[in-house]
N, CA, C and O atoms as a MOPAC input file, in Angstrom:
PM7 MOZYME 1SCF
protein

 N     50.03400 1    32.90600 1    31.12100 1
 C     50.36100 1    31.61300 1    31.07900 1
 C     51.35600 1    31.14500 1    32.26000 1
 O     52.49100 1    31.60700 1    32.37500 1
 N     50.82300 1    30.20800 1    33.09600 1
 C     51.70300 1    29.83300 1    34.22100 1
 C     52.71500 1    28.79100 1    33.79200 1
 O     52.45200 1    27.96700 1    32.91700 1
 N     53.78600 1    28.83900 1    34.37400 1
 C     54.82100 1    27.92000 1    34.11400 1
 C     54.74500 1    26.64600 1    35.04100 1
 O     54.41800 1    26.82900 1    36.21300 1
 N     55.01400 1    25.40800 1    34.61800 1
 C     54.79500 1    24.33200 1    35.61200 1
 C     55.87500 1    24.32500 1    36.59800 1
 O     57.03100 1    24.62200 1    36.29800 1
 N     55.49100 1    23.97600 1    37.81000 1
 C     56.39100 1    23.93000 1    38.96200 1
 C     57.36400 1    22.88900 1    38.74400 1
 O     56.95800 1    21.83700 1    38.25100 1
 N     58.72000 1    23.02800 1    39.06500 1
 C     59.75100 1    22.03500 1    38.78200 1
 C     59.45800 1    20.80700 1    39.48300 1
 O     59.99900 1    19.81000 1    39.00400 1
 N     58.69600 1    20.63100 1    40.55200 1
 C     58.35800 1    19.48800 1    41.21500 1
 C     57.43900 1    18.60100 1    40.36200 1
 O     57.56100 1    17.37800 1    40.28500 1
 N     56.47500 1    19.35600 1    39.70700 1
 C     55.43000 1    18.64100 1    38.87500 1
 C     56.13000 1    18.21900 1    37.50000 1
 O     55.81400 1    17.17300 1    36.93300 1
 N     57.05800 1    19.05500 1    37.01800 1
 C     57.75600 1    18.74400 1    35.81000 1
 C     58.51300 1    17.43700 1    36.00000 1
 O     58.44100 1    16.53500 1    35.16500 1
 N     59.24900 1    17.34800 1    37.12400 1
 C     59.93300 1    16.15300 1    37.44900 1
 C     59.04800 1    14.92500 1    37.51000 1
 O     59.36900 1    13.85300 1    36.99500 1
 N     57.95100 1    15.13000 1    38.14500 1
 C     56.96800 1    14.03800 1    38.25500 1
 C     56.45500 1    13.48700 1    36.93900 1
 O     56.30100 1    12.28200 1    36.73800 1
 N     56.19000 1    14.47200 1    36.02800 1
 C     55.84200 1    14.18600 1    34.73600 1
 C     56.98500 1    13.41600 1    33.97100 1
 O     56.71100 1    12.44900 1    33.25900 1
 N     58.24300 1    13.86300 1    34.13400 1
 C     59.32800 1    13.13600 1    33.34300 1
 C     59.44600 1    11.83600 1    33.95500 1
 O     59.69900 1    10.89100 1    33.20800 1
 N     59.30600 1    11.63200 1    35.18700 1
 C     59.53100 1    10.37800 1    35.77900 1
 C     58.41400 1     9.30000 1    35.19200 1
 O     58.79800 1     8.21900 1    34.74500 1
 N     57.15700 1     9.62000 1    35.21600 1
 C     56.14700 1     8.75200 1    34.74900 1
 C     56.35500 1     8.46100 1    33.24400 1
 O     56.11200 1     7.35200 1    32.76900 1
 N     56.78200 1     9.42800 1    32.56600 1
 C     56.98400 1     9.25600 1    31.05200 1
 C     58.16100 1     8.36700 1    30.81700 1
 O     58.13800 1     7.51800 1    29.92600 1
 N     59.15800 1     8.54300 1    31.57700 1
 C     60.36000 1     7.66800 1    31.47300 1
 C     59.99400 1     6.21300 1    31.73500 1
 O     60.41600 1     5.32400 1    30.99500 1
 N     59.21300 1     5.96500 1    32.77900 1
 C     58.70200 1     4.61000 1    33.20600 1
 C     57.82400 1     4.08300 1    32.08500 1
 O     57.94300 1     2.90100 1    31.76300 1
 N     56.97200 1     4.85000 1    31.47900 1
 C     56.11100 1     4.31600 1    30.41900 1
 C     57.00300 1     3.89500 1    29.19300 1
 O     56.82800 1     2.81800 1    28.62400 1
 N     57.95500 1     4.78700 1    28.81900 1
 C     58.87800 1     4.54900 1    27.81700 1
 C     59.55500 1     3.15800 1    27.96500 1
 O     59.59800 1     2.33800 1    27.04800 1
 N     60.11400 1     2.95400 1    29.28400 1
 C     60.88300 1     1.84400 1    29.55200 1
 C     60.03200 1     0.65400 1    29.44400 1
 O     60.45800 1    -0.33200 1    28.84300 1
 N     58.84500 1     0.66100 1    29.98400 1
 C     57.82300 1    -0.46200 1    30.01000 1
 C     57.39300 1    -0.74100 1    28.52800 1
 O     57.23300 1    -1.89600 1    28.13300 1
 N     57.22500 1     0.27000 1    27.78000 1
 C     56.69200 1     0.02400 1    26.37000 1
 C     57.80500 1    -0.58600 1    25.48700 1
 O     57.57200 1    -1.51300 1    24.71100 1
 N     58.93200 1    -0.06900 1    25.62900 1
 C     60.13900 1    -0.55600 1    24.81600 1
 C     60.38800 1    -2.08900 1    25.18600 1
 O     60.70100 1    -2.87300 1    24.29000 1
 N     60.26500 1    -2.46600 1    26.36200 1
 C     60.59900 1    -3.79900 1    26.73500 1
 C     59.43500 1    -4.86600 1    26.79000 1
 O     59.60900 1    -6.08300 1    26.85400 1
 N     58.29400 1    -4.25200 1    26.75700 1
 C     57.02200 1    -5.17500 1    26.93100 1
 C     56.20000 1    -5.17700 1    25.66100 1
 O     55.38800 1    -6.08400 1    25.48100 1
 N     56.36600 1    -4.18700 1    24.74500 1
 C     55.48900 1    -4.22800 1    23.60900 1
 C     56.44400 1    -4.21900 1    22.34400 1
 O     57.66400 1    -4.08100 1    22.42200 1
 N     55.72400 1    -4.38700 1    21.16300 1
 C     56.53200 1    -4.64200 1    20.01600 1
 C     57.18400 1    -3.40200 1    19.41600 1
 O     58.07700 1    -3.53600 1    18.58000 1
 N     56.74800 1    -2.13600 1    19.83500 1
 C     57.25100 1    -0.89500 1    19.45200 1
 C     58.63900 1    -0.73800 1    20.14400 1
 O     58.72500 1    -0.82700 1    21.36900 1
 N     59.64600 1    -0.52200 1    19.41200 1
 C     61.04300 1    -0.27000 1    19.91800 1
 C     61.43000 1     1.14400 1    19.78900 1
 O     62.20100 1     1.64300 1    20.60800 1
 N     60.90900 1     1.86200 1    18.74800 1
 C     61.26000 1     3.30200 1    18.55600 1
 C     60.39300 1     4.27500 1    19.20600 1
 O     60.86300 1     5.10200 1    19.98700 1
 N     59.00600 1     4.21600 1    18.89300 1
 C     58.00800 1     5.10300 1    19.48200 1
 C     57.24500 1     4.29100 1    20.40500 1
 O     57.37600 1     3.06700 1    20.42500 1
 N     56.35900 1     4.98900 1    21.26300 1
 C     55.44100 1     4.34700 1    22.15400 1
 C     54.36100 1     3.77700 1    21.28300 1
 O     53.96200 1     4.32400 1    20.25500 1
 N     53.88200 1     2.55300 1    21.80000 1
 C     52.67000 1     2.02300 1    21.13600 1
 C     51.43100 1     2.92900 1    21.44900 1
 O     51.47800 1     3.82800 1    22.28900 1
 N     50.39700 1     2.64700 1    20.76500 1
 C     49.17000 1     3.48900 1    20.84500 1
 C     48.75500 1     3.51000 1    22.30100 1
 O     48.56600 1     4.57300 1    22.89200 1
 N     48.61000 1     2.29800 1    22.88600 1
 C     48.10800 1     2.31700 1    24.44100 1
 C     49.14400 1     2.97500 1    25.34100 1
 O     48.69900 1     3.66100 1    26.26200 1
 N     50.36000 1     2.87200 1    25.21600 1
 C     51.25000 1     3.58200 1    25.97400 1
 C     51.19200 1     5.08000 1    25.76200 1
 O     51.25100 1     5.84800 1    26.72200 1
 N     51.07100 1     5.52100 1    24.45900 1
 C     50.94500 1     6.92800 1    24.14500 1
 C     49.72500 1     7.49400 1    24.79800 1
 O     49.78600 1     8.63400 1    25.25800 1
 N     48.59600 1     6.78100 1    24.88100 1
 C     47.37800 1     7.27000 1    25.47300 1
 C     47.63000 1     7.38200 1    27.04700 1
 O     47.24600 1     8.35700 1    27.69300 1
 N     48.23700 1     6.41300 1    27.54900 1
 C     48.60500 1     6.43600 1    28.97100 1
 C     49.48300 1     7.56800 1    29.35900 1
 O     49.27400 1     8.20200 1    30.39400 1
 N     50.43400 1     7.82700 1    28.57200 1
 C     51.39600 1     8.98700 1    28.79900 1
 C     50.61900 1    10.25900 1    28.76700 1
 O     50.69000 1    11.06600 1    29.69300 1
 N     49.81400 1    10.46200 1    27.62200 1
 C     49.08900 1    11.69000 1    27.52500 1
 C     48.07000 1    11.90200 1    28.76300 1
 O     47.86800 1    13.00100 1    29.27800 1
 N     47.49100 1    10.75900 1    29.14600 1
 C     46.40500 1    10.86700 1    30.26000 1
 C     47.20100 1    11.28500 1    31.58000 1
 O     46.76600 1    12.19000 1    32.29200 1
 N     48.36600 1    10.61200 1    31.88500 1
 C     49.13400 1    10.97200 1    33.00200 1
 C     49.63900 1    12.34200 1    33.04700 1
 O     49.64000 1    12.98100 1    34.09900 1
 N     50.11500 1    12.86400 1    31.82400 1
 C     50.57600 1    14.28600 1    31.77000 1
 C     49.28600 1    15.22100 1    32.05700 1
 O     49.42800 1    16.24000 1    32.73200 1
 N     48.29600 1    14.93400 1    31.64300 1
 C     46.98300 1    15.69500 1    31.78900 1
 C     46.56000 1    15.73500 1    33.28700 1
 O     46.19500 1    16.79200 1    33.79900 1
 N     46.61300 1    14.62600 1    33.94400 1
 C     46.23500 1    14.43300 1    35.30000 1
 C     47.31300 1    15.07600 1    36.18000 1
 O     46.93200 1    15.75000 1    37.13700 1
 N     48.57600 1    14.93600 1    35.95300 1
 C     49.60700 1    15.52200 1    36.75700 1
 C     49.52300 1    16.95500 1    36.72100 1
 O     49.67200 1    17.64000 1    37.73400 1
 N     49.26300 1    17.47600 1    35.46500 1
 C     49.13900 1    18.96500 1    35.33200 1
 C     48.03500 1    19.68400 1    36.02500 1
 O     48.08200 1    20.88900 1    36.27200 1
 N     46.91900 1    18.81000 1    36.36700 1
 C     45.84600 1    19.27000 1    37.04600 1
 C     45.78100 1    18.82200 1    38.52100 1
 O     44.72600 1    18.85400 1    39.15400 1
 N     46.96500 1    18.39800 1    39.04700 1
 C     47.00800 1    18.01000 1    40.47600 1
 C     46.64600 1    19.14300 1    41.39000 1
 O     47.13800 1    20.25800 1    41.22100 1
 N     45.79900 1    18.88200 1    42.35200 1
 C     45.40900 1    20.07600 1    43.19800 1
 C     46.59800 1    20.40600 1    44.19900 1
 O     46.61400 1    21.52100 1    44.72200 1
 N     47.56000 1    19.51200 1    44.47800 1
 C     48.50000 1    19.74600 1    45.41100 1
 C     49.80700 1    20.34500 1    44.89200 1
 O     50.53000 1    21.00700 1    45.63600 1
 N     50.11000 1    20.10500 1    43.59200 1
 C     51.21600 1    20.66400 1    42.98600 1
 C     52.55300 1    20.33100 1    43.69700 1
 O     52.84000 1    19.14700 1    43.87100 1
 N     53.33600 1    21.25900 1    44.09100 1
 C     54.65100 1    21.08000 1    44.66400 1
 C     54.52200 1    20.42500 1    46.05500 1
 O     55.51100 1    19.89600 1    46.56100 1
 N     53.37600 1    20.44400 1    46.66300 1
 C     53.26800 1    19.84600 1    48.03800 1
 C     52.97100 1    18.42000 1    47.95100 1
 O     52.88900 1    17.74100 1    48.97400 1
 N     52.79800 1    17.90300 1    46.72600 1
 C     52.49900 1    16.53200 1    46.55100 1
 C     53.46500 1    15.61800 1    46.97800 1
 O     54.66500 1    15.86400 1    46.85900 1
 N     52.97200 1    14.42100 1    47.54200 1
 C     53.72700 1    13.26500 1    47.71400 1
 C     53.65900 1    12.31100 1    46.48300 1
 O     53.23700 1    12.80100 1    45.43600 1
 N     54.02700 1    11.00900 1    46.50000 1
 C     53.74500 1    10.24500 1    45.41700 1
 C     52.19400 1    10.07000 1    45.23400 1
 O     51.40600 1    10.39000 1    46.12400 1
 N     51.84700 1     9.60600 1    44.17000 1
 C     50.44000 1     9.46500 1    43.75100 1
 C     49.86500 1     8.31800 1    44.61600 1
 O     48.68800 1     8.37600 1    44.97500 1
 N     50.67600 1     7.25200 1    44.97100 1
 C     50.27200 1     6.14200 1    45.79000 1
 C     49.79000 1     6.57600 1    47.17800 1
 O     48.85300 1     6.00800 1    47.73900 1
 N     50.42300 1     7.54000 1    47.67800 1
 C     50.22600 1     8.11000 1    49.08000 1
 C     49.25000 1     9.31300 1    49.17100 1
 O     48.93300 1     9.80000 1    50.25600 1
 N     48.79900 1     9.75800 1    48.00500 1
 C     48.00200 1    10.95900 1    47.89700 1
 C     46.55900 1    10.71900 1    48.35400 1
 O     45.97400 1     9.72500 1    47.92300 1
 N     45.94700 1    11.55700 1    49.19400 1
 C     44.60500 1    11.35800 1    49.62300 1
 C     43.51000 1    11.63400 1    48.47100 1
 O     42.33000 1    11.35500 1    48.68000 1
 N     43.91100 1    12.15700 1    47.32200 1
 C     43.04600 1    12.41200 1    46.22500 1
 C     43.57200 1    11.65000 1    45.02500 1
 O     44.68300 1    11.90000 1    44.55700 1
 N     42.73000 1    10.67100 1    44.50100 1
 C     43.16600 1     9.84800 1    43.41100 1
 C     42.60700 1    10.41900 1    42.08700 1
 O     41.44800 1    10.22000 1    41.72400 1
 N     43.49500 1    11.13200 1    41.40200 1
 C     43.18400 1    11.78400 1    40.13600 1
 C     42.87800 1    10.88900 1    38.98500 1
 O     42.11400 1    11.24300 1    38.08800 1
 N     43.49600 1     9.68900 1    39.00900 1
 C     43.45300 1     8.78500 1    37.86200 1
 C     42.17000 1     7.91500 1    38.03700 1
 O     41.78300 1     7.53200 1    39.14100 1
 N     41.56100 1     7.64200 1    36.89600 1
 C     40.45200 1     6.66500 1    36.83700 1
 C     40.96000 1     5.24400 1    37.20700 1
 O     42.08600 1     4.86800 1    36.88300 1
 N     40.05700 1     4.44600 1    37.91900 1
 C     40.60800 1     3.20600 1    38.38000 1
 C     41.33200 1     2.34000 1    37.19800 1
 O     42.38500 1     1.74400 1    37.42300 1
 N     40.77900 1     2.31800 1    36.09800 1
 C     41.45600 1     1.54100 1    34.97000 1
 C     42.81300 1     2.18400 1    34.62400 1
 O     43.74900 1     1.42800 1    34.36500 1
 N     42.96400 1     3.27900 1    34.60300 1
 C     44.23000 1     4.02500 1    34.30400 1
 C     45.21500 1     3.89400 1    35.40200 1
 O     46.42200 1     3.77000 1    35.19200 1
 N     44.68100 1     3.92200 1    36.56100 1
 C     45.49000 1     3.68200 1    37.79100 1
 C     46.14700 1     2.39500 1    37.79500 1
 O     47.32900 1     2.26000 1    38.11200 1
 N     45.29100 1     1.32900 1    37.40100 1
 C     45.90000 1    -0.00500 1    37.38000 1
 C     46.88900 1    -0.16800 1    36.36300 1
 O     47.86800 1    -0.89000 1    36.54800 1
 N     46.67400 1     0.52700 1    35.18000 1
 C     47.78000 1     0.49000 1    34.09800 1
 C     49.09100 1     1.09100 1    34.55000 1
 O     50.17100 1     0.57300 1    34.26800 1
 N     48.95800 1     2.26800 1    35.30200 1
 C     50.17300 1     2.96200 1    35.76000 1
 C     50.81900 1     2.01800 1    36.87600 1
 O     52.04300 1     1.95500 1    36.98300 1
 N     50.00900 1     1.32300 1    37.66200 1
 C     50.64900 1     0.44300 1    38.69000 1
 C     51.41400 1    -0.61500 1    38.02300 1
 O     52.51200 1    -0.93300 1    38.47900 1
 N     50.91700 1    -1.20500 1    36.95200 1
 C     51.60800 1    -2.24400 1    36.11300 1
 C     52.90100 1    -1.71000 1    35.47700 1
 O     53.91800 1    -2.40400 1    35.46400 1
 N     52.86100 1    -0.52000 1    34.97000 1
 C     54.01500 1     0.11700 1    34.47400 1
 C     55.05900 1     0.34200 1    35.55700 1
 O     56.23900 1     0.04000 1    35.37700 1
 N     54.62000 1     0.86300 1    36.65200 1
 C     55.59800 1     1.06500 1    37.79100 1
 C     56.11000 1    -0.20500 1    38.39800 1
 O     57.22700 1    -0.23900 1    38.91500 1
 N     55.34700 1    -1.21800 1    38.35000 1
 C     55.93800 1    -2.52500 1    38.99000 1
 C     56.99100 1    -3.02500 1    37.99900 1
 O     57.97000 1    -3.61400 1    38.45600 1
 N     56.88000 1    -2.85200 1    36.76600 1
 C     57.84200 1    -3.26000 1    35.82300 1
 C     59.06700 1    -2.29200 1    35.77100 1
 O     60.21300 1    -2.72100 1    35.89900 1
 N     58.79200 1    -1.01600 1    35.58400 1
 C     59.78900 1    -0.07100 1    35.40500 1
 C     60.53500 1     0.43100 1    36.58500 1
 O     61.68800 1     0.85100 1    36.49200 1
 N     59.83300 1     0.38300 1    37.75200 1
 C     60.36200 1     0.84900 1    38.94200 1
 C     61.76300 1     0.34000 1    39.25800 1
 O     62.70100 1     1.13500 1    39.32000 1
 N     61.92700 1    -0.96300 1    39.46000 1
 C     63.31500 1    -1.48200 1    39.67600 1
 C     64.37500 1    -1.19400 1    38.59700 1
 O     65.56300 1    -1.05400 1    38.88600 1
 N     63.93100 1    -1.11600 1    37.42700 1
 C     64.86100 1    -0.79400 1    36.30800 1
 C     65.22400 1     0.66600 1    36.18500 1
 O     66.21800 1     0.97300 1    35.52800 1
 N     64.51200 1     1.54900 1    36.75200 1
 C     64.67400 1     2.91900 1    36.68000 1
 C     66.07600 1     3.27100 1    37.35600 1
 O     66.69700 1     4.23500 1    36.90900 1
 N     66.58900 1     2.54500 1    38.39500 1
 C     67.75500 1     2.81600 1    38.93200 1
 C     68.91800 1     2.78200 1    37.99400 1
 O     69.87600 1     3.53400 1    38.17200 1
 N     68.86400 1     1.88700 1    36.94700 1
 C     69.94400 1     1.68200 1    35.98500 1
 C     69.75400 1     2.68900 1    34.84300 1
 O     70.74600 1     3.23800 1    34.36200 1
 N     68.52200 1     2.95300 1    34.38900 1
 C     68.28400 1     3.83200 1    33.21800 1
 C     68.23400 1     5.27700 1    33.60200 1
 O     68.77900 1     6.10400 1    32.87100 1
 N     67.60700 1     5.64600 1    34.71900 1
 C     67.34600 1     6.98000 1    35.07900 1
 C     67.51100 1     7.09800 1    36.56200 1
 O     66.50700 1     7.33300 1    37.23500 1
 N     68.72500 1     6.95200 1    37.16100 1
 C     68.99100 1     6.86200 1    38.54500 1
 C     68.62800 1     8.15400 1    39.29400 1
 O     68.16200 1     8.03300 1    40.42700 1
 N     68.79200 1     9.35500 1    38.78000 1
 C     68.45200 1    10.53300 1    39.49100 1
 C     66.95400 1    10.64100 1    39.71100 1
 O     66.50400 1    10.95600 1    40.81300 1
 N     66.17700 1    10.37700 1    38.65900 1
 C     64.75300 1    10.47500 1    38.69800 1
 C     64.18100 1     9.29900 1    39.74400 1
 O     63.22000 1     9.47300 1    40.49300 1
 N     64.90900 1     8.15500 1    39.65300 1
 C     64.45300 1     7.05700 1    40.48600 1
 C     64.56400 1     7.37900 1    41.93100 1
 O     63.66100 1     7.12800 1    42.72900 1
 N     65.79900 1     7.99300 1    42.28200 1
 C     66.07500 1     8.29500 1    43.62100 1
 C     65.19100 1     9.40600 1    44.15200 1
 O     64.69300 1     9.32400 1    45.27500 1
 N     64.99400 1    10.44700 1    43.35000 1
 C     64.09900 1    11.57600 1    43.79200 1
 C     62.71000 1    11.10700 1    43.98400 1
 O     62.04200 1    11.47400 1    44.95100 1
 N     62.22400 1    10.22300 1    42.98900 1
 C     60.83400 1     9.63600 1    43.23900 1
 C     60.74700 1     8.87800 1    44.57000 1
 O     59.84700 1     9.06100 1    45.38900 1
 N     61.72300 1     8.04000 1    44.71000 1
 C     61.82100 1     7.34600 1    46.00600 1
 C     61.71100 1     8.23400 1    47.22900 1
 O     60.93600 1     8.00900 1    48.15900 1
 N     62.57500 1     9.29700 1    47.15600 1
 C     62.58900 1    10.23900 1    48.27900 1
 C     61.27600 1    10.96800 1    48.38700 1
 O     60.88400 1    11.37000 1    49.48300 1
 N     60.57800 1    11.15300 1    47.27200 1
 C     59.22300 1    11.90600 1    47.29200 1
 C     58.21000 1    11.11400 1    48.07800 1
 O     57.22900 1    11.66500 1    48.57900 1
 N     58.45900 1     9.74800 1    48.19200 1
 C     57.50400 1     8.89000 1    48.97400 1
 C     57.55900 1     9.13900 1    50.41100 1
 O     56.66200 1     8.73200 1    51.14900 1
 N     58.67900 1     9.86000 1    50.89100 1
 C     58.84500 1    10.12400 1    52.27800 1
 C     58.36300 1    11.51200 1    52.67700 1
 O     58.36600 1    11.90300 1    53.84500 1
 N     57.94600 1    12.23600 1    51.63200 1
 C     57.32400 1    13.56600 1    51.89600 1
 C     56.10100 1    13.53100 1    52.67100 1
 O     55.32500 1    12.58800 1    52.51200 1
 N     55.85600 1    14.43700 1    53.47400 1
 C     54.75500 1    14.58400 1    54.27300 1
 C     53.62300 1    14.91800 1    53.31400 1
 O     53.73000 1    15.88100 1    52.55500 1
 N     52.52400 1    14.13500 1    53.33000 1
 C     51.36100 1    14.32300 1    52.36700 1
 C     50.61000 1    15.67500 1    52.65200 1
 O     50.81900 1    16.33000 1    53.67300 1
 N     49.77900 1    16.01600 1    51.73600 1
 C     48.87500 1    17.31300 1    51.91900 1
 C     47.71300 1    17.16000 1    52.74000 1
 O     46.74800 1    17.91100 1    52.59600 1
 N     47.73700 1    16.17000 1    53.65700 1
 C     46.54500 1    15.93600 1    54.56300 1
 C     46.13200 1    17.12700 1    55.32200 1
 O     44.93700 1    17.35500 1    55.50600 1
 N     47.11300 1    17.94600 1    55.79900 1
 C     46.88700 1    19.01600 1    56.57400 1
 C     46.29100 1    20.19700 1    55.88100 1
 O     46.15800 1    21.24700 1    56.51000 1
 N     45.91800 1    20.10500 1    54.62000 1
 C     45.39800 1    21.16200 1    53.86700 1
 C     44.01500 1    21.35400 1    54.14700 1
 O     43.38700 1    22.24500 1    53.57500 1

């Protein structure tokens, strides 16, 4: 059984924190994720876990391979548009590291 690379674990935590923040403030569910956000979080967890680039990965927006289906990708974009600016207050370390990941050299050379 292989253990998840720390870079991918952080990526998963970041997207889940963004989804929780978005759901709590945009939907009626205050305690747990609503059904739609739960499905999105599970989908993101699965796709991040099967990323072909793993620790070499930049942010998904800059990745040459798009693992998310177009409809799910749009949902994630909406979540990130809402939660991204708010992450600095709620999860500053994850937000800063995610921002820094955007400057990573992508896996194009592979």
